[in-house]
N, CA and C atoms as a LAMMPS dump frame, in Angstrom:
ITEM: TIMESTEP
0
ITEM: NUMBER OF ATOMS
363
ITEM: BOX BOUNDS ff ff ff
-5.0000000000000000e+02 5.0000000000000000e+02
-5.0000000000000000e+02 5.0000000000000000e+02
-5.0000000000000000e+02 5.0000000000000000e+02
ITEM: ATOMS id mol type element x y z
1 1 1 N -104.43 -78.327 85.838
2 1 2 C -105.377 -78.736 84.823
3 1 3 C -106.551 -79.489 85.447
4 2 1 N -106.238 -80.323 86.452
5 2 2 C -107.305 -81.081 87.103
6 2 3 C -108.301 -80.139 87.779
7 3 1 N -107.805 -79.06 88.359
8 3 2 C -108.68 -78.091 89.022
9 3 3 C -109.602 -77.417 88.002
10 4 1 N -109.047 -77.109 86.836
11 4 2 C -109.839 -76.474 85.78
12 4 3 C -110.976 -77.381 85.3
13 5 1 N -110.683 -78.65 85.167
14 5 2 C -111.678 -79.603 84.678
15 5 3 C -112.671 -79.974 85.776
16 6 1 N -112.251 -79.85 87.025
17 6 2 C -113.151 -80.156 88.123
18 6 3 C -112.995 -81.564 88.66
19 7 1 N -111.811 -82.119 88.539
20 7 2 C -111.569 -83.439 89.091
21 7 3 C -110.315 -83.392 89.961
22 8 1 N -110.103 -84.437 90.741
23 8 2 C -108.948 -84.432 91.619
24 8 3 C -107.749 -85.072 90.914
25 9 1 N -106.563 -84.552 91.155
26 9 2 C -105.368 -85.144 90.535
27 9 3 C -105.032 -86.479 91.191
28 10 1 N -104.41 -87.345 90.432
29 10 2 C -104.029 -88.659 90.92
30 10 3 C -102.541 -88.866 90.672
31 11 1 N -101.972 -89.774 91.379
32 11 2 C -100.542 -90.065 91.223
33 11 3 C -100.342 -91.145 90.165
34 12 1 N -99.181 -91.168 89.607
35 12 2 C -98.827 -92.167 88.603
36 12 3 C -98.217 -93.369 89.301
37 13 1 N -98.404 -94.575 88.9
38 13 2 C -99.288 -95.048 87.841
39 13 3 C -100.737 -95.135 88.325
40 14 1 N -101.643 -95.048 87.381
41 14 2 C -103.063 -95.173 87.687
42 14 3 C -103.713 -96.013 86.595
43 15 1 N -104.906 -96.511 86.887
44 15 2 C -105.626 -97.333 85.924
45 15 3 C -106.596 -96.484 85.138
46 16 1 N -106.603 -96.675 83.829
47 16 2 C -107.578 -96.028 82.962
48 16 3 C -108.084 -97.086 81.999
49 17 1 N -109.371 -97.359 82.023
50 17 2 C -109.991 -98.407 81.214
51 17 3 C -109.304 -99.751 81.418
52 18 1 N -108.895 -100.02 82.647
53 18 2 C -108.287 -101.296 82.985
54 18 3 C -106.816 -101.424 82.654
55 19 1 N -106.214 -100.362 82.137
56 19 2 C -104.807 -100.395 81.743
57 19 3 C -104.016 -99.473 82.662
58 20 1 N -102.862 -99.94 83.102
59 20 2 C -101.983 -99.098 83.909
60 20 3 C -101.354 -98.028 83.026
61 21 1 N -101.491 -96.779 83.444
62 21 2 C -100.904 -95.66 82.712
63 21 3 C -99.795 -95.09 83.58
64 22 1 N -98.66 -94.875 82.985
65 22 2 C -97.531 -94.315 83.706
66 22 3 C -96.671 -95.359 84.385
67 23 1 N -96.967 -96.623 84.185
68 23 2 C -96.179 -97.702 84.785
69 23 3 C -95.148 -98.196 83.78
70 24 1 N -94.085 -98.756 84.281
71 24 2 C -93.064 -99.354 83.431
72 24 3 C -93.537 -100.743 83.03
73 25 1 N -94.02 -100.882 81.82
74 25 2 C -94.591 -102.148 81.37
75 25 3 C -93.525 -103.163 80.966
76 26 1 N -92.263 -102.83 81.136
77 26 2 C -91.202 -103.814 80.945
78 26 3 C -91.049 -104.686 82.188
79 27 1 N -91.683 -104.298 83.276
80 27 2 C -91.64 -105.079 84.508
81 27 3 C -92.782 -106.091 84.504
82 28 1 N -92.466 -107.314 84.858
83 28 2 C -93.451 -108.401 84.858
84 28 3 C -94.575 -108.114 85.856
85 29 1 N -94.27 -107.487 86.98
86 29 2 C -95.297 -107.198 88
87 29 3 C -96.434 -106.357 87.454
88 30 1 N -96.162 -105.503 86.495
89 30 2 C -97.21 -104.652 85.935
90 30 3 C -98.13 -105.407 84.983
91 31 1 N -97.787 -106.628 84.639
92 31 2 C -98.629 -107.469 83.788
93 31 3 C -99.495 -108.421 84.616
94 32 1 N -99.424 -108.337 85.937
95 32 2 C -100.199 -109.24 86.792
96 32 3 C -101.705 -109.201 86.532
97 33 1 N -102.32 -108.04 86.202
98 33 2 C -103.756 -108.075 85.887
99 33 3 C -104.093 -108.992 84.705
100 34 1 N -103.224 -109.07 83.722
101 34 2 C -103.466 -109.95 82.572
102 34 3 C -103.353 -111.409 83.015
103 35 1 N -102.343 -111.724 83.833
104 35 2 C -102.202 -113.08 84.369
105 35 3 C -103.448 -113.467 85.164
106 36 1 N -103.943 -112.544 85.984
107 36 2 C -105.109 -112.835 86.823
108 36 3 C -106.354 -113.097 85.995
109 37 1 N -106.533 -112.341 84.922
110 37 2 C -107.686 -112.564 84.046
111 37 3 C -107.604 -113.955 83.433
112 38 1 N -106.425 -114.342 82.96
113 38 2 C -106.228 -115.679 82.39
114 38 3 C -106.546 -116.745 83.435
115 39 1 N -105.968 -116.615 84.628
116 39 2 C -106.159 -117.623 85.66
117 39 3 C -107.61 -117.711 86.098
118 40 1 N -108.301 -116.583 86.17
119 40 2 C -109.717 -116.604 86.548
120 40 3 C -110.564 -117.313 85.51
121 41 1 N -110.289 -117.064 84.244
122 41 2 C -111.046 -117.754 83.187
123 41 3 C -110.777 -119.25 83.213
124 42 1 N -109.512 -119.615 83.339
125 42 2 C -109.161 -121.031 83.319
126 42 3 C -109.682 -121.761 84.552
127 43 1 N -109.822 -121.067 85.68
128 43 2 C -110.338 -121.698 86.893
129 43 3 C -111.805 -122.082 86.739
130 44 1 N -112.53 -121.326 85.941
131 44 2 C -113.957 -121.593 85.742
132 44 3 C -114.168 -122.755 84.764
133 45 1 N -113.332 -122.825 83.733
134 45 2 C -113.49 -123.861 82.716
135 45 3 C -112.895 -125.17 83.204
136 46 1 N -113.552 -126.256 82.876
137 46 2 C -113.067 -127.587 83.232
138 46 3 C -112.578 -128.263 81.954
139 47 1 N -111.271 -128.297 81.775
140 47 2 C -110.723 -128.835 80.529
141 47 3 C -111.007 -130.317 80.379
142 48 1 N -111.139 -131.026 81.491
143 48 2 C -111.4 -132.464 81.404
144 48 3 C -112.784 -132.769 80.847
145 49 1 N -113.706 -131.813 80.992
146 49 2 C -115.077 -132.034 80.537
147 49 3 C -115.302 -131.592 79.1
148 50 1 N -114.294 -130.963 78.5
149 50 2 C -114.426 -130.458 77.137
150 50 3 C -113.632 -131.315 76.168
151 51 1 N -114.149 -131.446 74.967
152 51 2 C -113.384 -132.134 73.929
153 51 3 C -112.237 -131.237 73.489
154 52 1 N -111.325 -131.799 72.721
155 52 2 C -110.198 -131.001 72.217
156 52 3 C -110.72 -129.877 71.323
157 53 1 N -111.773 -130.135 70.568
158 53 2 C -112.371 -129.102 69.715
159 53 3 C -112.98 -127.969 70.532
160 54 1 N -113.613 -128.325 71.654
161 54 2 C -114.187 -127.314 72.537
162 54 3 C -113.111 -126.451 73.174
163 55 1 N -112.002 -127.09 73.556
164 55 2 C -110.892 -126.332 74.132
165 55 3 C -110.272 -125.396 73.107
166 56 1 N -110.098 -125.872 71.87
167 56 2 C -109.543 -125.019 70.811
168 56 3 C -110.465 -123.833 70.555
169 57 1 N -111.768 -124.065 70.555
170 57 2 C -112.727 -122.98 70.331
171 57 3 C -112.643 -121.94 71.44
172 58 1 N -112.572 -122.37 72.685
173 58 2 C -112.449 -121.424 73.801
174 58 3 C -111.137 -120.645 73.728
175 59 1 N -110.072 -121.323 73.354
176 59 2 C -108.773 -120.646 73.233
177 59 3 C -108.843 -119.577 72.159
178 60 1 N -109.377 -119.939 71.001
179 60 2 C -109.422 -118.987 69.89
180 60 3 C -110.363 -117.83 70.167
181 61 1 N -111.519 -118.1 70.758
182 61 2 C -112.515 -117.04 70.914
183 61 3 C -112.311 -116.197 72.162
184 62 1 N -111.715 -116.747 73.216
185 62 2 C -111.604 -116.003 74.466
186 62 3 C -110.158 -115.724 74.853
187 63 1 N -109.363 -116.762 75.037
188 63 2 C -108.018 -116.583 75.582
189 63 3 C -107.101 -115.764 74.678
190 64 1 N -107.224 -115.931 73.376
191 64 2 C -106.37 -115.152 72.482
192 64 3 C -106.742 -113.68 72.459
193 65 1 N -107.991 -113.357 72.769
194 65 2 C -108.415 -111.963 72.712
195 65 3 C -108.224 -111.215 74.03
196 66 1 N -108.092 -111.932 75.149
197 66 2 C -107.97 -111.27 76.448
198 66 3 C -106.802 -110.294 76.539
199 67 1 N -105.576 -110.682 76.182
200 67 2 C -104.462 -109.744 76.341
201 67 3 C -104.293 -108.776 75.184
202 68 1 N -105.099 -108.887 74.151
203 68 2 C -104.877 -108.067 72.956
204 68 3 C -105.015 -106.575 73.246
205 69 1 N -105.876 -106.195 74.18
206 69 2 C -106.035 -104.789 74.538
207 69 3 C -104.714 -104.238 75.07
208 70 1 N -104.082 -104.983 75.96
209 70 2 C -102.769 -104.577 76.472
210 70 3 C -101.727 -104.589 75.362
211 71 1 N -101.769 -105.615 74.505
212 71 2 C -100.764 -105.749 73.452
213 71 3 C -100.854 -104.635 72.416
214 72 1 N -102.026 -104.035 72.247
215 72 2 C -102.149 -102.907 71.327
216 72 3 C -101.467 -101.661 71.873
217 73 1 N -101.424 -101.555 73.187
218 73 2 C -100.877 -100.368 73.825
219 73 3 C -99.409 -100.524 74.177
220 74 1 N -99.045 -101.703 74.708
221 74 2 C -97.684 -101.938 75.184
222 74 3 C -97.069 -103.148 74.497
223 75 1 N -95.768 -103.122 74.383
224 75 2 C -95.032 -104.295 73.899
225 75 3 C -94.758 -105.188 75.101
226 76 1 N -95.243 -106.405 75.046
227 76 2 C -95.108 -107.322 76.177
228 76 3 C -93.703 -107.91 76.222
229 77 1 N -93.162 -108.053 77.413
230 77 2 C -91.883 -108.753 77.547
231 77 3 C -92.024 -110.213 77.115
232 78 1 N -90.952 -110.801 76.669
233 78 2 C -90.963 -112.192 76.181
234 78 3 C -91.474 -113.145 77.257
235 79 1 N -91.101 -112.926 78.498
236 79 2 C -91.542 -113.804 79.583
237 79 3 C -93.06 -113.784 79.732
238 80 1 N -93.681 -112.646 79.543
239 80 2 C -95.141 -112.55 79.66
240 80 3 C -95.807 -113.373 78.561
241 81 1 N -95.37 -113.197 77.328
242 81 2 C -95.979 -113.973 76.231
243 81 3 C -95.719 -115.462 76.404
244 82 1 N -94.533 -115.825 76.873
245 82 2 C -94.232 -117.238 77.11
246 82 3 C -95.118 -117.818 78.208
247 83 1 N -95.321 -117.065 79.29
248 83 2 C -96.168 -117.535 80.387
249 83 3 C -97.619 -117.706 79.951
250 84 1 N -98.14 -116.746 79.198
251 84 2 C -99.525 -116.843 78.721
252 84 3 C -99.682 -118.009 77.759
253 85 1 N -98.694 -118.203 76.905
254 85 2 C -98.736 -119.332 75.972
255 85 3 C -98.657 -120.655 76.733
256 86 1 N -97.888 -120.707 77.8
257 86 2 C -97.787 -121.916 78.623
258 86 3 C -99.142 -122.246 79.25
259 87 1 N -99.855 -121.217 79.727
260 87 2 C -101.186 -121.444 80.301
261 87 3 C -102.147 -121.992 79.252
262 88 1 N -102.067 -121.468 78.037
263 88 2 C -102.931 -121.946 76.95
264 88 3 C -102.611 -123.395 76.618
265 89 1 N -101.318 -123.726 76.539
266 89 2 C -100.918 -125.111 76.227
267 89 3 C -101.424 -126.081 77.289
268 90 1 N -101.287 -125.716 78.553
269 90 2 C -101.763 -126.604 79.624
270 90 3 C -103.261 -126.831 79.528
271 91 1 N -104.002 -125.76 79.233
272 91 2 C -105.447 -125.905 79.093
273 91 3 C -105.791 -126.778 77.891
274 92 1 N -105.1 -126.584 76.781
275 92 2 C -105.388 -127.354 75.567
276 92 3 C -105.206 -128.847 75.795
277 93 1 N -104.144 -129.231 76.465
278 93 2 C -103.853 -130.649 76.648
279 93 3 C -104.47 -131.22 77.916
280 94 1 N -105.255 -130.42 78.652
281 94 2 C -105.989 -130.943 79.792
282 94 3 C -105.21 -131.002 81.077
283 95 1 N -104.061 -130.38 81.137
284 95 2 C -103.264 -130.375 82.358
285 95 3 C -103.713 -129.272 83.298
286 96 1 N -103.147 -129.275 84.463
287 96 2 C -103.426 -128.229 85.441
288 96 3 C -102.111 -127.82 86.075
289 97 1 N -102.179 -126.93 87.046
290 97 2 C -100.947 -126.476 87.696
291 97 3 C -100.31 -127.605 88.502
292 98 1 N -101.116 -128.557 88.992
293 98 2 C -100.573 -129.669 89.766
294 98 3 C -100.168 -130.843 88.887
295 99 1 N -100.809 -130.985 87.763
296 99 2 C -100.64 -132.162 86.922
297 99 3 C -100.07 -131.761 85.558
298 100 1 N -99.117 -132.525 85.09
299 100 2 C -98.525 -132.261 83.783
300 100 3 C -98.923 -133.369 82.822
301 101 1 N -99.49 -133.019 81.69
302 101 2 C -99.962 -133.996 80.711
303 101 3 C -99.022 -134.051 79.512
304 102 1 N -99.094 -135.155 78.803
305 102 2 C -98.303 -135.341 77.588
306 102 3 C -98.889 -134.494 76.468
307 103 1 N -98.041 -133.777 75.748
308 103 2 C -98.468 -133.002 74.587
309 103 3 C -98.241 -133.871 73.36
310 104 1 N -99.305 -134.299 72.728
311 104 2 C -99.215 -135.267 71.649
312 104 3 C -98.786 -134.657 70.33
313 105 1 N -98.943 -133.36 70.184
314 105 2 C -98.545 -132.669 68.954
315 105 3 C -97.732 -131.451 69.373
316 106 1 N -96.668 -131.147 68.631
317 106 2 C -95.837 -130 69
318 106 3 C -96.639 -128.706 68.868
319 107 1 N -96.302 -127.731 69.71
320 107 2 C -97.011 -126.46 69.722
321 107 3 C -96.87 -125.743 68.39
322 108 1 N -95.71 -125.868 67.737
323 108 2 C -95.516 -125.245 66.423
324 108 3 C -96.511 -125.794 65.404
325 109 1 N -96.81 -127.06 65.493
326 109 2 C -97.759 -127.687 64.577
327 109 3 C -99.197 -127.251 64.902
328 110 1 N -99.516 -127.146 66.178
329 110 2 C -100.867 -126.747 66.595
330 110 3 C -101.172 -125.333 66.137
331 111 1 N -100.189 -124.441 66.19
332 111 2 C -100.433 -123.04 65.859
333 111 3 C -100.373 -122.743 64.367
334 112 1 N -100.062 -123.736 63.549
335 112 2 C -100.11 -123.527 62.097
336 112 3 C -101.549 -123.279 61.651
337 113 1 N -101.702 -122.63 60.517
338 113 2 C -103.056 -122.447 59.977
339 113 3 C -103.608 -123.797 59.517
340 114 1 N -104.909 -123.881 59.365
341 114 2 C -105.527 -125.15 58.946
342 114 3 C -105.041 -125.553 57.561
343 115 1 N -104.79 -124.582 56.695
344 115 2 C -104.304 -124.888 55.356
345 115 3 C -102.946 -125.579 55.385
346 116 1 N -102.161 -125.252 56.424
347 116 2 C -100.82 -125.813 56.546
348 116 3 C -100.825 -127.094 57.388
349 117 1 N -102.006 -127.543 57.846
350 117 2 C -102.099 -128.792 58.587
351 117 3 C -102.162 -128.646 60.084
352 118 1 N -102.346 -127.441 60.571
353 118 2 C -102.393 -127.208 62.012
354 118 3 C -103.805 -127.045 62.526
355 119 1 N -103.907 -126.778 63.799
356 119 2 C -105.208 -126.589 64.437
357 119 3 C -105.604 -125.126 64.472
358 120 1 N -104.72 -124.235 64.022
359 120 2 C -104.914 -122.781 63.973
360 120 3 C -105.414 -122.212 65.287
361 121 1 N -104.755 -122.581 66.369
362 121 2 C -105.084 -122.028 67.677
363 121 3 C -104.6 -120.616 67.745
């Protein structure tokens, strides 16, 4: 088929529009591009220089949307969602990979909708 279309065949897995096709997405290693995107974004932002409102805005507008493309195509393993959520929590409370900060409000409360008394992150 590749010869008919005029392109060269490729081996599986391969990337198409930034997504691995033909890979076993139940393996954590295949989710590394999503982890890298998160880490690259967080490396640029300085949580200490932002207010809590600014951090919530960045989380809602950027971090929550980054993995959604993958999540529409593949079901993420629980460890992947837990790891991404952990990165978001650390950024929200101003911690880093070296430093652990106190979380003043439980994550369940933060993720509630505003109507229910949460920050709707």
